[in-house]
C-alpha positions as CSV (number, residue, x, y, z in Angstrom):
1,X,-30.1,4.8,-17.9
2,X,-31.8,8.2,-17.3
3,X,-33.1,7.1,-14.5
4,X,-29.8,5.3,-13.0
5,X,-28.1,8.8,-13.3
6,X,-31.2,10.8,-11.4
7,X,-29.7,8.4,-8.4
8,X,-25.9,9.3,-8.9
9,X,-24.4,11.5,-6.2
10,X,-22.2,13.6,-8.6
11,X,-23.8,15.9,-10.9
12,X,-23.0,16.2,-14.4
13,X,-20.4,19.4,-13.8
14,X,-18.8,17.7,-10.7
15,X,-17.8,14.7,-13.1
16,X,-16.3,17.1,-15.7
17,X,-14.3,19.0,-13.0
18,X,-12.8,15.6,-12.2
19,X,-11.9,14.8,-15.6
20,X,-10.8,18.3,-16.1
21,X,-8.5,18.0,-13.1
22,X,-7.3,14.4,-13.7
23,X,-5.9,15.5,-17.2
24,X,-4.3,18.6,-16.3
25,X,-2.3,16.5,-13.6
26,X,-1.6,13.8,-16.2
27,X,-0.7,16.4,-18.8
28,X,2.0,17.7,-16.2
29,X,3.9,14.9,-16.0
30,X,3.6,13.7,-19.5
31,X,4.8,17.3,-20.6
32,X,7.9,16.7,-18.1
33,X,8.6,13.1,-19.7
34,X,8.1,14.2,-23.4
35,X,10.8,17.1,-23.3
36,X,13.3,15.8,-20.4
37,X,15.2,13.7,-22.3
38,X,15.7,15.8,-25.4
39,X,16.3,18.9,-23.1
40,X,18.9,17.2,-21.2
41,X,20.7,15.4,-24.2
42,X,21.1,18.9,-25.7
43,X,22.7,20.7,-22.7
44,X,26.0,19.7,-23.6
45,X,26.2,17.3,-20.4
46,X,27.6,13.7,-20.1
47,X,24.6,11.3,-20.3
48,X,25.9,8.4,-18.7
49,X,26.7,10.9,-15.7
50,X,23.0,12.1,-16.2
51,X,21.9,8.5,-16.2
52,X,23.5,7.7,-13.0
53,X,22.2,10.9,-11.3
54,X,18.9,10.0,-12.6
55,X,18.9,6.3,-10.8
56,X,20.0,8.2,-7.7
57,X,17.4,10.3,-7.8
58,X,14.7,7.8,-8.1
59,X,16.1,5.7,-5.3
60,X,15.6,9.0,-3.1
61,X,12.1,9.3,-4.3
62,X,10.9,5.6,-3.5
63,X,11.2,6.7,0.4
64,X,9.4,9.9,-0.3
65,X,6.6,8.0,-2.2
66,X,6.3,5.8,0.9
67,X,6.2,8.1,3.6
68,X,3.8,10.3,1.8
69,X,1.3,7.8,1.3
70,X,1.1,6.8,5.1
71,X,0.5,10.8,5.5
72,X,-2.3,10.8,3.2
73,X,-3.7,7.9,5.0
74,X,-3.1,8.8,8.4
75,X,-3.6,12.8,8.6
76,X,-7.1,14.3,8.0
77,X,-6.1,17.8,6.6
78,X,-10.0,18.9,7.1
79,X,-9.6,18.3,10.9
80,X,-6.5,20.8,11.1
81,X,-8.3,24.2,12.1
82,X,-5.6,26.1,10.8
83,X,-5.9,24.7,7.5
84,X,-9.4,23.9,7.2
85,X,-10.6,27.1,6.2
86,X,-8.4,27.0,3.2
87,X,-8.7,23.0,2.0
88,X,-12.2,22.6,3.3
89,X,-14.0,19.0,3.7
90,X,-12.9,15.9,2.7
91,X,-10.3,12.7,2.7
92,X,-8.1,13.6,0.0
93,X,-9.6,16.5,-1.8
94,X,-7.9,18.6,1.1
95,X,-4.5,17.8,-0.2
96,X,-5.2,18.0,-3.5
97,X,-6.1,21.6,-2.8
98,X,-3.0,22.2,-0.6
99,X,-0.5,20.8,-3.3
100,X,-1.8,21.1,-6.6
101,X,0.1,24.2,-7.7
102,X,3.5,22.6,-6.6
103,X,4.3,20.4,-9.6
104,X,3.8,23.2,-12.1
105,X,5.6,25.7,-10.3
106,X,8.9,22.8,-10.0
107,X,8.5,22.0,-13.8
108,X,8.9,25.7,-14.8
109,X,12.2,25.9,-12.3
110,X,13.7,22.7,-14.1
111,X,13.1,23.8,-17.3
112,X,14.5,27.4,-16.7
113,X,18.0,25.9,-16.6
114,X,20.2,28.3,-18.5
115,X,22.4,26.7,-21.3
116,X,25.2,29.0,-20.8
117,X,26.2,27.6,-17.1
118,X,29.0,25.6,-16.9
119,X,28.4,21.6,-16.7
120,X,28.9,21.1,-12.8
121,X,26.3,24.2,-12.3
122,X,23.8,22.3,-15.0
123,X,24.0,18.9,-12.9
124,X,23.2,21.1,-9.5
125,X,20.4,22.5,-10.8
126,X,19.2,19.2,-12.3
127,X,19.3,17.2,-9.2
128,X,17.6,20.2,-7.1
129,X,15.0,20.9,-9.5
130,X,14.4,17.6,-10.2
131,X,14.3,16.3,-6.5
132,X,11.8,19.4,-5.9
133,X,9.5,18.3,-9.2
134,X,9.6,14.5,-8.3
135,X,8.3,15.0,-4.4
136,X,5.7,17.7,-5.8
137,X,4.5,15.0,-8.0
138,X,4.2,12.7,-5.3
139,X,2.0,15.2,-3.5
140,X,-0.6,15.6,-6.2
141,X,-0.6,12.0,-7.6
142,X,-1.2,10.0,-4.3
143,X,-4.4,12.3,-3.4
144,X,-5.8,12.7,-7.0
145,X,-5.7,8.8,-7.6
146,X,-6.9,7.8,-4.6
147,X,-9.6,10.4,-5.2
148,X,-11.9,8.0,-7.7
149,X,-12.8,5.7,-4.5
150,X,-14.1,8.6,-2.2
151,X,-16.1,10.3,-5.1
152,X,-19.2,8.6,-5.0
153,X,-20.7,5.7,-2.8
154,X,-22.7,4.4,-6.0
155,X,-20.6,1.6,-7.4
156,X,-22.1,1.7,-10.9
157,X,-21.2,5.3,-11.1
158,X,-17.7,4.8,-10.2
159,X,-17.3,2.5,-13.2
160,X,-18.7,4.9,-15.4
161,X,-15.9,7.4,-13.9
162,X,-13.4,5.1,-14.2
163,X,-14.5,4.0,-18.1
164,X,-14.8,7.6,-19.1
165,X,-11.5,8.7,-17.5
166,X,-9.9,6.0,-19.5
167,X,-11.2,7.2,-22.8
168,X,-10.4,10.9,-21.6
169,X,-6.8,9.3,-21.1
170,X,-6.7,8.4,-24.7
171,X,-7.6,11.7,-25.6
172,X,-5.3,13.4,-23.7
173,X,-2.4,11.6,-24.5
174,X,-2.9,11.9,-28.3
175,X,-3.6,15.5,-28.5
176,X,-0.4,16.4,-25.9
177,X,1.4,14.5,-28.3
178,X,0.5,16.3,-31.0
179,X,0.6,19.6,-29.6
180,X,3.7,19.0,-27.8
181,X,5.2,18.0,-31.0
182,X,4.1,20.8,-32.7
183,X,5.2,23.5,-30.6
184,X,9.1,22.4,-31.0
185,X,8.9,21.0,-34.5
186,X,11.1,23.2,-36.6
187,X,9.5,22.1,-39.7
188,X,5.5,21.6,-39.5
189,X,5.6,23.6,-36.0
190,X,6.5,26.6,-34.1
191,X,10.2,25.4,-33.6
192,X,9.9,26.7,-30.1
193,X,12.3,26.0,-27.3
194,X,11.9,23.0,-25.0
195,X,11.5,25.6,-21.9
196,X,9.0,27.8,-23.3
197,X,6.9,24.9,-24.8
198,X,7.1,23.1,-21.1
199,X,6.3,26.4,-19.4
200,X,3.3,27.2,-21.6
201,X,1.7,23.6,-21.4
202,X,2.3,23.4,-17.5
203,X,0.3,26.5,-17.2
204,X,-2.4,25.6,-19.0
205,X,-2.5,22.6,-16.9
206,X,-2.6,24.6,-13.6
207,X,-5.7,26.3,-15.1
208,X,-7.2,23.2,-15.9
209,X,-7.2,22.0,-12.3
210,X,-8.8,25.3,-10.7
211,X,-12.5,24.1,-11.1
212,X,-11.9,20.9,-8.9
213,X,-9.9,22.8,-6.3
214,X,-12.7,25.3,-6.3
215,X,-16.0,23.2,-6.2
216,X,-14.5,19.3,-5.8
217,X,-16.6,17.2,-3.2
218,X,-16.5,13.7,-1.9
219,X,-19.3,11.7,-1.3
220,X,-17.8,8.5,-0.1
221,X,-15.1,9.2,2.7
222,X,-15.9,6.6,5.2
223,X,-15.8,2.5,4.7
224,X,-19.1,0.7,5.6
225,X,-19.5,-2.3,7.0
226,X,-16.6,-2.4,9.2
227,X,-16.3,-2.4,13.1
228,X,-13.2,-0.2,12.9
229,X,-13.4,3.6,13.2
230,X,-11.2,4.8,9.9
231,X,-7.8,5.5,11.0
232,X,-8.7,4.7,14.5
233,X,-5.2,2.9,14.9
234,X,-3.5,3.6,11.5
235,X,0.3,3.1,12.2
236,X,3.3,2.2,10.0
237,X,2.5,-1.6,11.1
238,X,-0.9,-1.2,10.0
239,X,0.4,0.1,6.4
240,X,2.5,-2.8,6.2
241,X,-0.7,-5.3,6.9
242,X,-2.4,-3.6,4.3
243,X,0.4,-4.0,1.6
244,X,1.3,-7.5,2.9
245,X,-2.4,-8.5,2.4
246,X,-2.5,-7.2,-1.3
247,X,-0.9,-9.4,-3.4
248,X,-3.1,-8.6,-6.3
249,X,-1.6,-4.9,-6.1
250,X,1.7,-6.3,-5.8
251,X,1.5,-8.1,-9.4
252,X,-0.3,-5.0,-10.8
253,X,2.6,-2.8,-9.8
254,X,5.0,-5.3,-10.8
255,X,3.9,-5.2,-14.2
256,X,3.3,-1.6,-14.2
257,X,7.0,-1.2,-13.0
258,X,8.6,-3.5,-15.9
259,X,6.8,-1.3,-18.4
260,X,8.1,2.0,-16.7
261,X,11.8,1.0,-16.4
262,X,11.8,0.2,-20.1
263,X,9.7,3.0,-21.3
264,X,12.5,4.2,-23.3
265,X,10.4,5.2,-26.6
266,X,8.7,7.6,-24.8
267,X,12.2,9.2,-23.1
268,X,13.6,9.9,-26.6
269,X,10.5,10.1,-28.9
270,X,10.8,13.4,-30.5
271,X,14.7,13.3,-30.5
272,X,14.3,9.9,-32.1
273,X,12.3,11.2,-35.0
274,X,14.4,14.3,-35.7
275,X,17.3,12.0,-36.4
276,X,15.8,9.0,-37.8
277,X,13.4,10.9,-40.2
278,X,15.6,13.9,-41.2
279,X,15.0,16.5,-38.8
280,X,11.1,15.8,-39.2
281,X,9.8,15.6,-35.2
282,X,6.1,15.1,-36.2
283,X,6.6,11.8,-38.0
284,X,6.6,9.6,-34.6
285,X,3.0,11.2,-34.0
286,X,1.5,10.3,-37.4
287,X,0.4,6.9,-36.2
288,X,-1.3,8.4,-32.8
289,X,-3.2,10.8,-35.3
290,X,-4.2,8.0,-37.5
291,X,-5.3,5.8,-34.4
292,X,-7.2,8.8,-32.6
293,X,-10.6,8.5,-33.5
294,X,-10.6,4.5,-34.2
295,X,-8.9,4.5,-30.5
296,X,-11.5,6.6,-28.8
297,X,-14.5,4.0,-30.6
298,X,-12.8,0.8,-29.3
299,X,-11.9,2.5,-25.7
300,X,-15.7,3.5,-25.7
301,X,-16.6,-0.2,-25.9
302,X,-14.2,-1.5,-22.8
303,X,-16.8,-2.2,-20.6
304,X,-18.5,-5.1,-23.0
305,X,-15.0,-6.4,-24.0
306,X,-14.1,-6.7,-20.4
307,X,-17.3,-8.4,-19.4
308,X,-16.6,-10.9,-22.3
309,X,-12.9,-11.6,-21.9
310,X,-12.2,-10.4,-18.4
311,X,-10.1,-7.3,-17.3
312,X,-7.0,-9.2,-16.5
313,X,-7.2,-11.2,-19.5
314,X,-7.9,-8.3,-22.0
315,X,-4.8,-6.5,-20.2
316,X,-2.4,-9.1,-20.9
317,X,-3.8,-9.8,-24.9
318,X,-3.3,-6.2,-25.3
319,X,0.3,-6.2,-23.7
320,X,1.3,-8.7,-25.5
321,X,0.0,-7.4,-28.9
322,X,1.2,-3.9,-28.1
323,X,4.8,-5.5,-27.2
324,X,4.8,-7.6,-30.5
325,X,4.5,-4.8,-32.6
326,X,7.6,-2.7,-31.2
327,X,9.9,-5.8,-31.6
328,X,8.7,-6.5,-35.1
329,X,9.0,-2.8,-35.7
330,X,12.4,-3.3,-34.6
331,X,13.9,-5.8,-36.8
332,X,12.0,-4.2,-40.1
333,X,13.7,-0.8,-39.7
334,X,12.6,2.7,-39.9
335,X,13.3,3.2,-43.6
336,X,10.1,1.9,-44.6
337,X,7.6,4.6,-43.6
338,X,4.3,2.8,-44.6
339,X,5.4,-0.2,-42.3
340,X,6.4,2.1,-39.8
341,X,3.0,3.9,-39.3
342,X,1.3,0.8,-40.0
343,X,2.7,-0.8,-37.0
344,X,2.3,2.5,-35.0
345,X,-1.5,2.7,-35.5
346,X,-2.0,-1.2,-34.6
347,X,-0.1,-0.1,-31.2
348,X,-1.6,2.9,-30.6
349,X,-5.2,1.1,-31.0
350,X,-3.9,-1.8,-28.3
351,X,-2.8,1.1,-26.2
352,X,-5.7,3.0,-25.9
353,X,-8.0,-0.1,-24.8
354,X,-5.2,-1.1,-22.3
355,X,-5.6,2.3,-20.6
356,X,-9.5,1.5,-20.0
357,X,-8.7,-1.6,-18.3
358,X,-5.7,-0.3,-16.1
359,X,-7.9,2.4,-14.8
360,X,-10.0,-0.1,-13.2
361,X,-7.4,-2.8,-12.0
362,X,-5.7,-0.8,-9.4
363,X,-9.2,0.5,-7.7
364,X,-10.3,-3.4,-7.7
365,X,-7.2,-4.2,-5.8
366,X,-7.8,-1.4,-3.3
367,X,-11.2,-2.4,-2.7
368,X,-10.0,-5.9,-2.1
369,X,-7.8,-4.7,0.6
370,X,-10.3,-2.5,2.3
371,X,-12.7,-5.2,2.6
372,X,-10.0,-7.8,4.0
373,X,-8.8,-5.5,6.7
374,X,-11.5,-2.7,7.2
375,X,-8.8,0.2,6.7
376,X,-8.8,2.8,4.1
377,X,-5.2,2.4,3.0
378,X,-5.6,3.8,-0.5
379,X,-2.9,6.5,-0.4
380,X,-0.1,3.8,0.5
381,X,-1.0,2.3,-2.7
382,X,-1.4,4.8,-4.8
383,X,2.0,6.5,-3.7
384,X,3.5,3.2,-4.4
385,X,1.6,3.7,-7.9
386,X,2.7,7.2,-8.0
387,X,6.6,6.1,-7.9
388,X,5.9,3.0,-10.6
389,X,4.4,6.0,-12.8
390,X,7.3,8.3,-12.2
391,X,9.8,5.4,-13.3
392,X,8.2,5.8,-16.9
393,X,10.0,9.3,-16.8
394,X,12.5,8.5,-14.5
395,X,14.4,5.1,-14.6
396,X,13.4,4.6,-18.3
397,X,14.6,8.1,-19.2
398,X,17.8,6.9,-17.4
399,X,18.1,3.8,-19.4
400,X,17.4,5.3,-22.2
401,X,20.3,8.2,-21.6
402,X,22.6,5.4,-20.7
403,X,22.1,3.6,-23.7
404,X,22.4,6.7,-26.1
405,X,25.8,7.4,-24.1
406,X,27.1,3.6,-24.7
407,X,26.4,3.8,-28.3
408,X,28.8,6.6,-28.7
409,X,26.0,9.8,-28.1
410,X,27.9,13.2,-29.4
411,X,27.3,15.7,-26.6
412,X,25.4,18.9,-28.2
413,X,24.3,22.4,-26.7
414,X,21.1,23.7,-28.3
415,X,17.8,25.1,-27.0
416,X,15.4,23.9,-29.7
417,X,15.2,21.7,-32.7
418,X,15.3,24.5,-34.9
419,X,18.9,25.4,-33.7
420,X,19.7,21.8,-33.8
421,X,18.5,22.1,-37.8
422,X,20.6,25.1,-38.0
423,X,23.6,23.4,-36.9
424,X,23.6,20.3,-39.4
425,X,23.6,16.5,-38.9
426,X,25.9,15.5,-41.8
427,X,29.3,14.4,-41.3
428,X,31.6,16.7,-40.0
429,X,28.6,19.5,-38.9
430,X,27.8,20.5,-35.4
431,X,24.9,18.1,-34.8
432,X,26.0,14.9,-36.5
433,X,25.7,11.7,-34.8
434,X,27.5,8.4,-35.6
435,X,25.3,5.5,-37.5
436,X,26.4,3.6,-34.2
437,X,24.3,6.0,-32.2
438,X,21.6,6.4,-34.6
439,X,21.2,2.5,-33.9
440,X,21.3,3.0,-30.6
441,X,18.4,5.4,-30.9
442,X,16.3,2.8,-32.6
443,X,17.0,0.1,-30.0
444,X,16.0,2.8,-27.2
445,X,12.9,3.3,-29.2
446,X,11.6,0.0,-30.2
447,X,13.1,-3.1,-28.9
448,X,13.6,-2.2,-25.3
449,X,10.0,-1.0,-24.5
450,X,8.7,-4.1,-26.6
451,X,10.7,-6.7,-24.2
452,X,9.2,-4.9,-21.5
453,X,5.6,-5.3,-22.7
454,X,6.3,-8.9,-23.1
455,X,7.7,-9.3,-19.7
456,X,4.8,-7.2,-18.1
457,X,2.0,-9.2,-19.6
458,X,3.9,-12.5,-18.3
459,X,3.6,-11.1,-14.7
460,X,0.3,-10.1,-15.4
461,X,-0.8,-13.7,-15.9
462,X,-0.3,-14.1,-12.0
463,X,-3.3,-11.9,-11.5
464,X,-6.3,-13.8,-10.0
465,X,-8.8,-11.3,-8.6
466,X,-11.9,-11.8,-10.3
467,X,-13.9,-8.8,-11.6
468,X,-17.3,-9.7,-9.9
469,X,-15.8,-10.4,-6.7
470,X,-14.1,-6.9,-6.6
471,X,-17.0,-5.1,-7.5
472,X,-19.1,-7.2,-4.6
473,X,-16.3,-5.9,-2.4
474,X,-16.6,-2.2,-3.6
475,X,-20.5,-2.6,-3.0
476,X,-19.8,-3.8,0.4
477,X,-17.1,-1.1,1.4
478,X,-19.8,1.5,0.2
479,X,-22.7,0.1,2.1
480,X,-24.5,-0.9,-1.1
481,X,-25.0,-4.5,0.2
482,X,-24.0,-6.1,3.6
483,X,-20.9,-7.9,4.3
484,X,-22.8,-11.2,4.5
485,X,-24.5,-10.7,1.1
486,X,-21.1,-10.1,0.0
487,X,-19.7,-13.1,1.3
488,X,-22.5,-15.4,0.2
489,X,-21.9,-14.1,-3.7
490,X,-18.4,-14.3,-4.0
491,X,-17.2,-17.0,-6.5
492,X,-14.3,-18.2,-3.9
493,X,-13.0,-17.4,-0.6
494,X,-10.0,-14.9,-0.5
């Protein structure tokens, strides 16, 4: 392994900077998602109205994502003289350097909404700040996700980066879940407001991205083994042809979209914990904490598991298992804390490993399109992937808010869980919710995401791109082997 590492294009520091920046970018969107539902639910605004607005904003965002994906693939910022001194060389890093600070900025704007404003002003603040936040997320997620394809032209190195990134994602998700909960928890944490907590955490994200902004470098900018000049005639028609060719990406995105729009548990996580477990928002984090170390150990074996069972088969099996634990949890209820935590730990272990395989499948489908078309259209695919991912904190949150409203959620004004606790949750007290509303919270937290993962697993069963063939295509695209050598070794004709 040491001999192989000597031939890798990236230094250890360069890889570390990438992991740090990718975690910072992911942290930022998770922070927004983690606090958003509770923040809005305690603004004293009608939840059904908010749910409708979120759906409309997501439709607008869909056009932004597709348009920006085309821009990233079409426009080389490093070739624009007025920008070159700022953004440097490369295909995706220049976009990242130019836009990385925007989503932290608009997160701060969103969470600075005063609770003293009238309802119409809060809704206006929500619409404008959320639109800018959503667009800024596309600006950062598309180039950052595409970057994994241009960091190195050594396929084994990229596979190692994807594996490590999957493990880092697991660590990041757990740490952020724990820290974000402790900041706002009124019993075992600091009891800060959602605004202060979000602004503090997103500022840390901004700092995490700075090393890549300063020292990042791409080593695999141009496609090999193709007669076409990159972006030579890259038009909207070319973009559509790239999308049309890639049926595997369509299946993968459909599966992710189902998970995203049913991700209501994430939207109401700490708020559900507050009402289900007598004001203790840290309870839902216990399964994550207990599964943390075992999850990392299991994730480190992801490559071996993939070689034995296949990436797609592993994803399907884990998605079925994850969904089943949530559905079982719904029927068993939340009164028995031991059962709740046990099922949560099992789900956490499955999800840790699922993250690793998910990191491989999207690049595999992009390599397939690059191989088939001779065009590097990573931007459009990751723009679509960005839209699907943002559905988790957009459409999923919207559905969660709508269901809470339908179950009779009482409108409340509070800036933190500490303030909510002081208001009281018993009958006749200010923060009281009916048993019907609490049941709605349980449906949102367990049943809907569980069914979503089952449907996503069924969808993913139609994905037929062979793992070994995808790696051969990647080697051809990077110039490690010739196109003829690749075609001779493929398991079937594509």
